[in-house]
C-alpha positions as CSV (number, residue, x, y, z in Angstrom):
1,X,0.5,-0.1,-0.2
2,X,2.7,2.5,0.5
3,X,4.4,1.5,-2.6
4,X,1.3,2.4,-4.2
5,X,0.9,5.9,-2.7
6,X,4.4,6.7,-3.6
7,X,3.8,5.8,-6.8
8,X,0.5,7.5,-6.8
9,X,2.3,10.8,-5.8
10,X,4.8,10.5,-8.6
11,X,2.0,10.4,-11.0
12,X,-0.5,13.2,-9.4
13,X,3.2,15.3,-9.0
14,X,4.3,14.3,-12.8
15,X,0.3,15.7,-14.0
16,X,0.2,18.4,-12.2
17,X,4.0,19.5,-13.9
18,X,3.2,18.5,-17.5
19,X,-0.5,20.6,-16.9
20,X,1.4,23.3,-15.8
21,X,4.5,23.2,-18.6
22,X,1.5,23.0,-21.4
23,X,-0.4,25.8,-19.6
24,X,2.6,28.0,-19.0
25,X,3.3,26.8,-23.5
26,X,0.2,28.1,-24.0
27,X,-0.1,31.2,-22.4
28,X,3.1,32.4,-23.9
29,X,1.9,31.5,-27.1
30,X,-1.3,33.4,-26.5
31,X,0.2,36.4,-25.0
32,X,2.9,36.3,-28.3
33,X,0.0,36.2,-31.0
34,X,-1.6,39.0,-29.3
35,X,1.2,41.1,-29.2
36,X,1.6,40.5,-32.8
37,X,-2.0,41.2,-33.5
38,X,-1.8,44.5,-32.5
39,X,0.6,45.3,-35.7
40,X,-1.6,45.3,-38.7
41,X,-0.2,44.5,-41.8
42,X,-2.3,46.4,-44.1
43,X,-0.8,49.6,-41.7
44,X,3.1,48.7,-42.5
45,X,3.5,52.8,-41.2
46,X,2.8,51.7,-37.9
47,X,5.6,49.1,-37.7
48,X,9.3,49.7,-35.3
49,X,11.4,48.0,-37.5
50,X,14.1,49.2,-34.6
51,X,12.2,47.4,-31.6
52,X,11.4,44.1,-33.8
53,X,14.0,41.8,-31.4
54,X,11.5,43.5,-28.3
55,X,8.9,41.6,-29.2
56,X,10.1,38.8,-30.5
57,X,12.2,38.4,-27.4
58,X,8.9,36.9,-26.1
59,X,7.9,34.6,-28.3
60,X,8.3,31.1,-26.8
61,X,10.7,29.6,-29.8
62,X,13.8,32.3,-28.4
63,X,16.2,30.4,-26.6
64,X,18.5,32.1,-24.2
65,X,22.0,31.5,-25.6
66,X,23.4,33.6,-22.6
67,X,22.0,34.8,-19.6
68,X,24.1,35.9,-16.0
69,X,24.2,32.3,-14.9
70,X,26.6,31.5,-17.9
71,X,29.1,33.5,-17.7
72,X,31.9,31.2,-18.1
73,X,30.7,30.7,-22.1
74,X,31.7,34.1,-22.5
75,X,35.6,35.8,-23.8
76,X,36.0,39.0,-24.3
77,X,38.9,41.5,-25.2
78,X,41.9,43.6,-23.8
79,X,39.0,46.7,-23.6
80,X,36.7,44.5,-21.1
81,X,38.6,44.8,-17.8
82,X,36.0,42.3,-15.8
83,X,32.7,40.7,-17.0
84,X,30.0,40.3,-14.1
85,X,26.4,39.7,-12.9
86,X,24.4,42.9,-11.1
87,X,21.8,43.1,-8.5
88,X,18.9,43.4,-12.0
89,X,20.5,40.1,-13.2
90,X,22.4,41.6,-16.5
91,X,25.3,40.7,-17.5
92,X,27.8,43.9,-16.9
93,X,31.6,44.2,-18.6
94,X,33.5,46.6,-17.4
95,X,35.4,49.0,-20.3
96,X,38.3,51.1,-20.2
97,X,39.9,53.0,-23.3
98,X,43.1,54.2,-22.7
99,X,43.1,56.9,-25.8
100,X,41.3,57.5,-29.0
101,X,43.3,55.4,-31.8
102,X,43.3,56.2,-35.4
103,X,39.1,56.9,-36.3
104,X,39.4,54.7,-39.3
105,X,40.4,51.5,-36.9
106,X,37.2,50.8,-35.5
107,X,38.8,47.1,-34.4
108,X,41.4,48.9,-31.6
109,X,38.1,51.0,-30.9
110,X,36.3,48.0,-29.7
111,X,34.8,46.5,-26.3
112,X,34.1,42.9,-27.1
113,X,31.8,39.7,-25.6
114,X,32.1,36.6,-27.2
115,X,30.2,33.4,-27.3
116,X,32.0,30.2,-29.1
117,X,29.1,27.7,-30.0
118,X,30.0,24.2,-29.0
119,X,30.6,23.2,-32.8
120,X,30.2,24.9,-35.9
121,X,26.5,26.2,-36.7
122,X,24.4,27.1,-39.4
123,X,22.6,30.0,-38.8
124,X,20.4,30.0,-41.8
125,X,17.3,31.2,-41.0
126,X,17.8,32.4,-37.7
127,X,17.6,36.1,-35.9
128,X,20.3,36.7,-33.3
129,X,18.3,39.4,-30.7
130,X,20.4,41.6,-27.8
131,X,19.2,44.7,-25.3
132,X,21.6,46.6,-24.1
133,X,22.2,49.8,-22.1
134,X,25.5,51.8,-21.6
135,X,26.7,54.2,-19.0
136,X,29.8,56.3,-18.3
137,X,31.8,59.0,-20.6
138,X,32.1,56.7,-23.3
139,X,29.3,57.4,-25.5
140,X,30.7,60.4,-28.0
141,X,28.3,62.3,-30.2
142,X,27.8,62.8,-34.4
143,X,28.1,61.1,-37.6
144,X,31.3,58.9,-35.5
145,X,29.5,58.2,-31.9
146,X,29.3,55.3,-29.9
147,X,27.5,52.0,-31.8
148,X,26.7,48.7,-30.5
149,X,26.3,45.6,-32.8
150,X,26.1,42.1,-33.5
151,X,28.6,40.0,-35.4
152,X,29.3,36.7,-36.0
153,X,32.1,35.2,-37.4
154,X,32.2,31.7,-39.7
155,X,35.3,29.2,-39.0
156,X,37.2,31.0,-41.6
157,X,37.1,34.1,-39.9
158,X,35.4,36.1,-42.0
159,X,32.6,38.2,-40.2
160,X,28.9,39.4,-40.6
161,X,27.8,42.4,-38.3
162,X,24.3,43.3,-37.5
163,X,23.2,46.8,-37.5
164,X,25.2,50.1,-36.1
165,X,22.9,50.8,-33.6
166,X,23.8,54.2,-31.8
167,X,24.3,55.4,-28.3
168,X,22.8,58.7,-27.5
169,X,21.9,58.5,-23.9
170,X,22.9,56.4,-21.0
171,X,20.9,53.9,-19.7
172,X,18.6,53.6,-22.3
173,X,17.5,50.7,-23.5
174,X,18.3,49.6,-27.5
175,X,17.7,46.6,-29.1
176,X,20.0,44.5,-31.4
177,X,19.3,42.5,-33.9
178,X,21.4,40.2,-36.6
179,X,19.4,38.3,-39.4
180,X,22.4,36.3,-40.8
181,X,22.2,36.2,-44.4
182,X,24.2,36.0,-47.2
183,X,21.0,36.6,-50.1
184,X,19.7,39.9,-48.8
185,X,21.6,43.2,-47.7
186,X,22.0,43.8,-43.8
187,X,20.8,46.9,-42.9
188,X,23.8,49.2,-41.7
189,X,25.8,46.4,-41.3
190,X,27.7,43.8,-43.8
191,X,29.1,40.8,-44.4
192,X,33.0,39.6,-45.6
193,X,32.8,38.3,-49.3
194,X,32.9,33.9,-49.0
195,X,31.2,33.9,-45.2
196,X,30.7,30.9,-44.3
197,X,26.8,30.8,-42.6
198,X,26.4,27.1,-42.6
199,X,29.9,27.0,-40.3
200,X,29.3,29.8,-37.6
201,X,31.6,29.2,-34.4
202,X,31.2,32.5,-32.8
203,X,28.7,35.5,-31.9
204,X,29.9,38.4,-30.8
205,X,28.5,42.2,-28.8
206,X,30.8,45.0,-29.8
207,X,30.8,48.0,-28.3
208,X,32.6,50.8,-30.8
209,X,33.6,53.7,-28.9
210,X,33.5,57.4,-30.5
211,X,36.6,59.3,-32.1
212,X,34.1,62.0,-30.2
213,X,34.4,61.3,-26.5
214,X,35.3,64.2,-24.3
215,X,38.6,62.7,-23.2
216,X,41.1,59.8,-22.6
217,X,41.2,57.2,-20.4
218,X,37.8,57.0,-20.9
219,X,35.9,54.2,-18.7
220,X,32.2,53.1,-18.4
221,X,29.8,49.8,-18.5
222,X,28.2,47.7,-20.5
223,X,24.6,46.2,-19.6
224,X,23.3,43.2,-21.4
225,X,20.2,41.4,-20.7
226,X,20.6,38.1,-22.5
227,X,21.5,37.3,-25.7
228,X,18.8,35.3,-27.4
229,X,18.8,32.9,-30.4
230,X,15.2,32.5,-32.6
231,X,15.3,29.5,-34.6
232,X,13.3,29.0,-38.2
233,X,12.5,32.6,-38.4
234,X,10.0,31.9,-41.6
235,X,7.3,30.9,-38.2
236,X,7.2,34.7,-37.6
237,X,5.1,35.6,-40.5
238,X,3.0,38.7,-39.3
239,X,5.9,41.1,-40.4
240,X,6.6,38.9,-43.6
241,X,3.6,40.8,-45.9
242,X,4.9,43.4,-47.7
243,X,3.3,43.5,-51.4
244,X,5.9,42.8,-54.1
245,X,3.4,43.0,-57.0
246,X,4.6,45.2,-59.8
247,X,3.2,48.5,-60.8
248,X,4.4,48.5,-64.2
249,X,5.5,46.2,-67.1
250,X,9.3,45.6,-68.2
251,X,7.8,46.4,-71.9
252,X,10.5,47.3,-74.8
253,X,11.0,50.8,-74.7
254,X,12.3,51.7,-78.3
255,X,13.1,55.2,-76.7
256,X,14.9,54.4,-74.0
257,X,16.9,51.8,-75.7
258,X,18.0,54.2,-78.0
259,X,19.3,56.6,-75.6
260,X,20.8,53.7,-73.6
261,X,23.0,53.1,-76.7
262,X,24.2,56.5,-76.8
263,X,25.3,56.3,-73.3
264,X,27.4,53.1,-73.7
265,X,29.3,54.8,-76.1
266,X,30.2,57.8,-73.6
267,X,33.4,58.2,-72.6
268,X,33.0,61.2,-69.9
269,X,36.4,62.9,-68.6
270,X,37.2,62.4,-65.0
271,X,34.6,64.9,-62.3
272,X,34.7,65.8,-59.1
273,X,31.9,66.6,-57.2
274,X,30.3,67.1,-53.7
275,X,27.7,66.3,-52.0
276,X,25.3,69.6,-51.2
277,X,22.7,67.4,-49.5
278,X,20.8,69.8,-47.5
279,X,19.8,73.2,-46.2
280,X,17.3,72.2,-44.1
281,X,16.8,68.5,-43.5
282,X,14.3,67.0,-44.7
283,X,12.3,70.0,-45.8
284,X,14.4,71.8,-48.1
285,X,11.0,70.7,-50.8
286,X,7.8,71.2,-49.2
287,X,6.2,73.2,-46.5
288,X,7.9,73.7,-43.3
289,X,6.8,70.6,-40.9
290,X,8.0,72.2,-37.7
291,X,6.1,76.0,-38.4
292,X,7.1,78.9,-39.8
293,X,8.3,79.9,-42.0
294,X,5.9,77.6,-44.0
295,X,8.1,78.4,-46.9
296,X,11.5,77.8,-46.0
297,X,12.7,75.0,-49.0
298,X,14.6,76.3,-51.9
299,X,12.3,78.4,-53.8
300,X,12.5,81.0,-50.5
301,X,16.6,80.5,-50.3
302,X,17.0,80.2,-54.0
303,X,20.1,83.1,-53.4
304,X,21.8,80.8,-51.0
305,X,21.5,78.4,-53.3
306,X,22.6,80.0,-56.1
307,X,25.6,81.2,-54.3
308,X,26.9,78.1,-52.9
309,X,26.6,77.0,-56.8
310,X,28.5,79.6,-57.8
311,X,31.2,79.0,-55.5
312,X,31.4,75.1,-56.2
313,X,31.4,75.9,-59.5
314,X,34.5,78.4,-60.0
315,X,36.1,75.5,-57.3
316,X,36.1,73.3,-60.7
317,X,33.2,71.1,-59.2
318,X,30.9,70.1,-61.8
319,X,28.2,67.7,-60.0
320,X,26.7,68.5,-57.1
321,X,24.4,65.6,-55.5
322,X,21.5,67.3,-53.7
323,X,18.4,65.3,-52.0
324,X,14.9,66.2,-52.6
325,X,12.4,64.2,-50.3
326,X,14.5,62.1,-47.7
327,X,12.2,60.4,-45.5
328,X,8.9,62.3,-46.8
329,X,8.6,64.4,-43.3
330,X,7.1,66.5,-44.9
331,X,6.0,67.4,-49.4
332,X,2.7,65.2,-48.9
333,X,-1.0,66.2,-49.1
334,X,-4.0,64.0,-47.4
335,X,-7.7,64.4,-48.0
336,X,-9.5,62.1,-46.0
337,X,-6.5,60.0,-45.1
338,X,-6.1,59.6,-48.8
339,X,-2.7,60.5,-50.5
340,X,-3.7,62.8,-53.0
341,X,-0.4,64.7,-54.1
342,X,2.4,66.8,-52.9
343,X,1.8,70.3,-50.7
344,X,1.6,73.6,-53.3
345,X,5.7,74.3,-52.0
346,X,7.6,71.0,-53.3
347,X,7.3,71.6,-57.5
348,X,8.3,75.2,-56.3
349,X,11.0,74.2,-54.3
350,X,12.5,71.5,-57.2
351,X,12.1,73.8,-60.1
352,X,14.4,76.7,-57.9
353,X,17.0,73.9,-57.5
354,X,16.6,73.0,-61.3
355,X,16.7,77.0,-62.5
356,X,19.6,77.6,-60.1
357,X,21.6,74.7,-61.4
358,X,21.0,75.9,-65.1
359,X,21.9,79.3,-64.8
360,X,25.2,78.9,-62.9
361,X,26.2,75.7,-65.3
362,X,26.6,73.3,-62.8
363,X,25.3,69.5,-62.8
364,X,23.4,68.0,-59.9
365,X,22.5,64.3,-58.9
366,X,18.5,65.0,-57.2
367,X,18.0,62.3,-54.8
368,X,14.7,61.2,-54.8
369,X,14.3,59.4,-51.3
370,X,16.6,58.4,-48.1
371,X,16.4,55.0,-46.4
372,X,15.0,57.1,-43.3
373,X,11.6,56.8,-45.7
374,X,11.6,53.3,-43.2
375,X,13.8,53.0,-40.4
376,X,11.1,52.3,-38.0
377,X,11.7,55.4,-36.2
378,X,8.4,57.7,-36.9
379,X,8.6,60.5,-34.6
380,X,6.1,63.3,-35.3
381,X,7.2,63.3,-39.2
382,X,8.4,61.1,-42.0
383,X,8.2,57.1,-42.0
384,X,6.5,56.3,-45.2
385,X,7.0,52.5,-45.9
386,X,3.4,52.0,-46.8
387,X,4.5,54.1,-49.9
388,X,7.3,50.9,-51.0
389,X,5.5,47.8,-49.3
390,X,2.1,47.9,-49.2
391,X,-0.7,48.0,-51.8
392,X,-0.5,52.2,-51.1
393,X,2.3,52.1,-53.2
394,X,0.0,52.0,-56.7
395,X,-1.4,55.4,-56.4
396,X,1.6,56.8,-54.7
397,X,4.1,55.4,-58.4
398,X,1.2,56.1,-60.9
399,X,-0.5,58.9,-59.3
400,X,1.3,60.9,-57.3
401,X,5.5,60.3,-58.2
402,X,4.9,60.0,-62.2
403,X,3.4,63.6,-62.9
404,X,6.5,64.8,-60.7
405,X,8.9,63.2,-62.7
406,X,7.1,64.6,-66.0
407,X,7.2,68.1,-64.7
408,X,11.3,67.5,-63.5
409,X,12.0,66.6,-67.3
410,X,10.3,69.5,-68.5
411,X,12.0,71.8,-66.1
412,X,15.6,69.9,-67.4
413,X,14.7,71.2,-71.1
414,X,13.6,74.3,-70.0
415,X,16.9,75.5,-68.2
416,X,19.8,73.9,-69.5
417,X,19.3,70.2,-68.9
418,X,21.1,70.5,-65.8
419,X,20.8,67.1,-64.0
420,X,23.4,64.0,-64.5
421,X,21.1,61.6,-63.5
422,X,18.1,60.9,-60.8
423,X,19.4,58.8,-57.9
424,X,16.5,56.7,-56.7
425,X,17.7,56.2,-53.0
426,X,20.6,56.9,-50.9
427,X,22.0,53.6,-49.4
428,X,18.8,51.7,-49.6
429,X,20.7,48.7,-47.8
430,X,20.6,50.3,-44.7
431,X,17.0,50.4,-44.5
432,X,15.8,48.7,-41.3
433,X,13.1,47.2,-42.5
434,X,14.9,44.8,-44.4
435,X,15.3,43.2,-40.9
436,X,12.4,41.1,-42.0
437,X,12.4,38.4,-44.7
438,X,10.8,39.4,-47.9
439,X,11.0,43.1,-48.0
440,X,14.0,43.0,-50.1
441,X,12.0,41.5,-52.6
442,X,9.4,44.1,-52.5
443,X,11.7,47.0,-52.3
444,X,13.9,45.6,-55.6
445,X,10.3,45.5,-57.4
446,X,9.4,49.0,-56.0
447,X,12.7,50.4,-57.7
448,X,11.9,48.4,-60.9
449,X,9.2,50.2,-61.4
450,X,10.7,53.9,-60.6
451,X,12.8,53.1,-63.0
452,X,10.6,52.4,-65.7
453,X,8.6,55.4,-65.1
454,X,11.7,57.5,-65.6
455,X,12.7,55.9,-68.7
456,X,9.1,55.7,-70.2
457,X,8.4,59.6,-68.7
458,X,11.4,61.2,-69.4
459,X,15.0,61.2,-70.9
460,X,16.4,60.9,-67.3
461,X,19.4,58.8,-66.5
462,X,18.8,56.3,-63.1
463,X,21.6,55.9,-60.3
464,X,21.2,54.6,-56.9
465,X,23.0,55.5,-53.6
466,X,24.7,52.1,-52.9
467,X,26.2,52.4,-49.3
468,X,29.7,50.3,-50.5
469,X,31.3,49.1,-53.5
470,X,30.6,45.7,-52.5
471,X,26.7,46.0,-52.2
472,X,26.6,47.9,-55.5
473,X,27.5,44.5,-57.0
474,X,25.8,42.2,-54.5
475,X,22.2,43.9,-54.8
476,X,21.3,46.4,-57.4
477,X,21.8,43.9,-60.8
478,X,18.6,44.5,-63.0
479,X,17.3,47.0,-61.4
480,X,17.1,49.8,-64.2
481,X,20.4,51.9,-63.1
482,X,22.2,53.7,-66.1
483,X,24.9,55.2,-63.9
484,X,26.5,53.2,-61.0
485,X,27.1,54.9,-58.0
486,X,29.3,53.5,-54.3
487,X,29.9,55.4,-51.5
488,X,33.1,55.4,-49.5
489,X,34.4,55.5,-45.6
490,X,37.6,54.5,-43.6
491,X,35.3,52.2,-41.3
492,X,34.2,50.3,-44.5
493,X,38.4,49.1,-44.8
494,X,37.5,46.9,-41.4
495,X,34.4,45.7,-42.8
496,X,34.9,44.5,-46.2
497,X,37.8,43.0,-48.3
498,X,37.6,45.1,-51.2
499,X,37.7,49.2,-51.7
500,X,37.4,51.7,-54.8
501,X,41.3,52.3,-54.1
502,X,42.6,49.1,-54.9
503,X,39.9,47.8,-57.3
504,X,40.3,48.4,-60.8
505,X,37.6,49.5,-62.5
506,X,37.4,46.6,-65.4
507,X,37.2,44.3,-62.4
508,X,33.9,45.2,-61.6
509,X,31.7,43.1,-63.8
510,X,29.0,46.1,-64.2
511,X,29.1,48.2,-67.6
512,X,28.5,51.6,-67.4
513,X,29.8,54.8,-65.9
514,X,30.8,54.5,-62.0
515,X,31.5,56.6,-59.8
516,X,31.8,57.5,-56.3
517,X,29.1,59.1,-54.7
518,X,30.1,59.9,-51.5
519,X,33.4,59.7,-50.6
520,X,34.8,60.6,-46.7
521,X,36.8,63.8,-47.1
522,X,40.3,62.3,-46.1
523,X,44.0,61.7,-47.4
524,X,42.3,63.9,-50.5
525,X,44.4,63.8,-53.4
526,X,45.6,60.5,-53.2
527,X,41.9,59.3,-53.2
528,X,40.9,61.5,-55.9
529,X,43.9,60.2,-57.8
530,X,43.2,56.2,-57.0
531,X,40.0,55.8,-58.1
532,X,41.4,58.1,-61.3
533,X,44.1,55.8,-62.0
534,X,41.7,52.7,-60.9
535,X,39.4,54.0,-64.3
536,X,36.3,54.8,-61.9
537,X,34.4,58.0,-63.6
538,X,34.4,60.6,-60.8
539,X,34.6,61.2,-56.9
540,X,32.0,63.0,-55.0
541,X,33.1,63.9,-51.3
542,X,30.8,64.5,-48.3
543,X,29.5,67.1,-47.8
544,X,28.5,70.2,-48.0
545,X,25.9,71.8,-45.7
546,X,26.2,68.9,-43.4
547,X,25.7,69.2,-39.8
548,X,27.5,65.6,-39.3
549,X,31.4,66.6,-38.5
550,X,32.6,66.2,-42.2
551,X,30.9,70.0,-42.8
552,X,33.9,70.8,-45.9
553,X,32.8,74.6,-45.9
554,X,35.8,76.6,-45.4
555,X,38.3,73.4,-44.0
556,X,41.5,72.4,-45.2
557,X,40.2,69.5,-46.9
558,X,38.0,71.7,-49.5
559,X,41.1,73.3,-50.3
560,X,43.0,70.3,-51.3
561,X,40.1,69.5,-53.4
562,X,40.3,72.3,-55.1
563,X,44.0,72.5,-55.2
564,X,44.0,68.8,-56.9
565,X,41.5,70.3,-59.5
566,X,43.7,73.1,-60.3
567,X,46.5,71.0,-60.7
568,X,45.1,68.9,-63.3
569,X,43.1,70.9,-65.6
């Protein structure tokens, strides 16, 4: 009897435990699904892609790869002095930077926590998530402020890095995500050539210190809640509903084909240009979204534009890259929640831009959109991914953008054809929406449609501002680009195996004019000469009028640019 009672107790215990486990699992699934139900796929603009990890870490399939109770599984580099658990059950890393190393050497400015897999792991279809905070005098501000990102390393030492997320404030939680892929862009991240996604040996958390830290030595703390691993990301499908249907058809356009044949025979002289991104970030075209004066765009600042263009032209600059819509924080007009067109200042501002360039005799590259149109950081203004990834794109592309492009073509003819090329988007690879599967294919379809409209309705050449020469080759063939454009900054020396200073134009397997649309202003004369000697068609430095620490106005770097131009006439 005693034995029977004992077994009954054991049985009841197991039954209760099993019931609780099943109940807990059901609850977690219901909880997760309820969270996702709050995200309406028809209203893509409501999705905050940056906080995707915040939602997905609650998914029952999220595996805690590292937690504060398993610190023995972590290694660190020499910038981390101690790793421990704090009273709030977080992983804490004490970091220390002795001196400001060279700004282009991100490796020397990185504090790194490293987890090694027990054996090489295939991470195809995975999502790696992390939440983190920082405190101490290690932040720094501006374009080269402190950042954190996830990194994975394969068995051959090749690196793949996730989005670089800036730290602006102490003790403010941020979310990191890396969706390992070799078939799609990694927003604000990178992957070295021949990265073996099927044999990953390490996951690392990188804190990259700013070169703008007030003083050195600098110390602080990094807080990591957990590192999560989600396998079978394809099961999470509420986000993966972009519209991938085409707006246009790829019909043979005889007029464009003839123009293209002529363009292919062109042998333009090597040019030196300047990025002239903005006077007021995001509202040089369209109504002032912040109040008065209502008209603060280029039509109200034409004198300034003309004076700057005149100076640049007199300095030997032949091409200027200038933004139009940025993240669409302004310029759109709605009626009963339906987009009906652009506001009354949009056309005035763009025409002022064309007219001024024509009068001065300088070429321009108008940049239609910026990747910030879908960066998941909507505030009171900006952020319109629905115009790319949802059914709203049909009205936007056909009834809003198409007539504007036709007007731009008219102004171009009216003012002496100042347009060098029209740029579809600045650095689309950095769009955080691309964290979500299927969004890349939807974006490519959108680019094809936009290029088709330009080729059918205008005489413009099409370019696209790719974030690097590596990404330019990987992602944008077949979308209708006529003039190829890449960007280059010093940090890319450590992220990529190739860069334009050492890659001959003839070794890039793409036909057509090719130039650096953004180049960090350093080692000016050598960089210009390297790109010219390597067979590229031009170089454009960042930037005039910028507010990110690279403003060339009145700087020695601008004098170096002018000196090179004068000595090579």
